[in-house]
C-alpha positions in Angstrom: -0.1 0.2 0.0 2.8 2.4 1.1 4.1 1.9 -2.4 0.7 3.0 -4.4 0.3 5.7 -2.0 4.0 7.3 -1.9 4.1 8.8 -5.6 0.9 10.8 -5.2 1.5 12.2 -1.6 5.0 13.2 -2.8 3.5 15.1 -5.8 0.6 16.8 -3.9 2.7 17.6 -1.1 5.3 19.5 -3.5 2.3 21.3 -5.2 1.1 22.5 -2.0 4.0 23.6 -0.3 4.9 25.9 -3.7 1.7 27.6 -2.6 0.7 29.3 1.0 1.5 28.7 4.7 1.1 24.9 5.2 -1.2 23.2 7.9 -1.2 19.6 9.8 -4.3 18.4 11.2 -5.5 15.0 12.9 -9.2 13.6 13.1 -10.7 10.6 14.3 -14.3 9.5 13.3 -17.1 9.2 16.2 -19.0 6.3 14.5 -16.3 3.6 14.6 -15.5 3.7 18.3 -18.9 3.4 18.4 -18.9 -0.1 15.9 -16.2 -1.9 17.5 -13.2 -0.1 15.8 -11.5 2.9 15.5 -10.3 6.0 13.2 -7.2 7.4 12.9 -6.5 10.3 10.0 -3.5 12.8 9.3 -3.8 15.4 6.9 -1.2 18.1 5.4 -2.3 21.0 2.9 -3.0 24.8 2.4 -4.7 27.1 0.4 -8.3 25.0 0.9 -6.2 22.0 -0.2 -5.4 18.8 1.5 -4.2 15.3 1.4 -5.5 12.7 4.0 -4.2 9.4 5.0 -6.6 7.3 6.8 -6.5 4.1 8.9 -9.7 2.5 10.2 -12.0 -0.4 11.0 -15.1 -0.8 12.2 -17.2 -3.8 13.5 -21.2 -3.5 11.7 -24.0 -3.2 14.1 -26.3 -6.9 13.9 -28.6 -4.3 12.0 -26.2 -3.6 8.7 -25.3 -7.6 8.6 -26.7 -9.3 5.7 -29.5 -11.8 6.5 -28.0 -15.3 8.1 -24.2 -13.3 9.1 -22.6 -11.7 11.8 -19.7 -9.8 12.4 -19.4 -8.0 9.1 -16.2 -6.1 9.9 -14.1 -3.4 7.2 -10.9 -2.1 7.7 -9.6 0.4 5.5 -6.6 2.3 4.2 -7.5 5.7 2.1 -6.0 8.6 0.5 -8.4 11.3 0.5 -7.6 14.5 -1.8 -9.8 17.5 0.1 -10.6 20.6 -1.6 -12.7 23.3 0.3 -14.9 25.4 -2.0 -16.0 28.2 1.3 -14.6 31.3 1.6 -13.5 29.9 5.2 -11.8 27.2 3.2 -8.0 28.6 3.2 -8.4 27.5 6.9 -10.1 24.2 6.6 -13.2 25.2 7.3 -16.6 24.7 5.9 -18.1 22.9 2.9 -15.4 20.7 1.1 -15.7 17.7 -0.9 -13.3 14.4 -1.6 -11.9 12.0 -4.0 -9.8 9.2 -3.2 -8.8 5.5 -3.4 -7.8 3.0 -1.3 -7.8 -0.7 -0.2 -10.8 -2.7 2.1 -10.4 -5.8 3.7 -13.3 -7.1 5.0 -14.5 -10.3 6.8 -17.8 -11.8 8.0 -18.8 -15.1 9.6 -21.7 -17.3 9.1 -24.7 -17.5 11.9 -25.2 -20.8 11.3 -21.5 -22.5 10.7 -19.5 -20.3 12.3 -17.3 -20.5 9.3 -15.4 -17.0 8.3 -14.6 -15.4 4.7 -12.0 -12.8 4.0 -12.0 -10.2 0.9 -9.8 -7.5 -0.2 -10.9 -4.9 -2.2 -9.2 -1.4 -4.1 -11.7 1.4 -3.6 -12.8 4.4 -5.2 -13.7 6.6 -2.4 -15.7 10.3 -2.5 -17.4 12.6 0.4 -18.5 15.9 1.4 -18.8 17.6 4.4 -18.8 20.7 6.2 -16.5 21.4 8.8 -17.3 23.7 12.0 -14.4 25.6 14.4 -15.0 24.9 18.1 -12.4 26.5 19.2 -8.7 27.5 19.2 -8.0 24.5 16.2 -10.6 22.3 17.5 -13.3 21.5 15.0 -16.1 19.1 14.3 -17.0 17.9 10.7 -20.1 16.2 9.7 -20.0 14.2 6.5 -21.2 11.8 4.1 -19.7 9.8 1.2 -19.6 6.7 -0.8 -17.0 3.6 -1.3 -17.2 2.1 -4.2 -15.6 -1.2 -4.3 -13.7 -2.0 -7.4 -13.1 -5.5 -7.7 -15.1 -7.6 -4.6 -16.3 -10.4 -6.0 -19.9 -10.7 -6.6 -20.3 -13.9 -4.4 -18.0 -15.6 -1.6 -18.8 -18.7 0.2 -18.8 -18.7 3.7 -19.7 -22.3 5.2 -23.1 -23.1 4.1 -24.0 -19.7 3.3 -23.2 -17.4 0.0 -22.3 -13.5 0.9 -22.8 -10.9 -1.8 -20.1 -8.2 -0.9 -22.0 -5.0 -1.8 -20.5 -2.8 -4.8 -21.1 0.4 -3.1 -21.2 1.8 0.7 -22.9 4.9 2.1 -20.9 5.9 4.8 -20.6 9.0 7.0 -20.4 10.2 10.4 -18.8 13.0 12.5 -15.2 13.7 13.1 -13.6 15.4 15.6 -10.1 17.1 14.3 -7.2 19.7 15.0 -5.4 21.5 13.1 -1.7 23.5 13.4 
């Protein structure tokens, strides 16, 4: 994964450093903690443009598991390019949209047999949100997006069950962040 993302990050970082004063920041998505997981994001940017690296895991609530399955878990490794569009965008506040890519490792367990299956998919990500200042560099960032699983299989045998991984997942939540 590092080799896949190192060149775009380096090029984007060079682009940003040729412009105004750069900022760095950290974010964490609150929903992943409620879903037995974690989320960490570090970003670097200037002039309302930033590159963001994300590493996260979530185990979905039973109500979101496909019929006959349990313990649906996803681990994400992503690189995102964010573009802020409002007057506050140069300070990474206001409306933003993102495009990026990465890799998702998914696992799921059959309720009847206990068998587990794992798949890995290369993904295309997009999102939109609004970053709101709280105090002294801290902000809250509600967002919504979509993950397109580019090479996820249509069917996966899990014991005696057949799992049909989704090609598109709608995602979202509320991130808490700080920038310097």
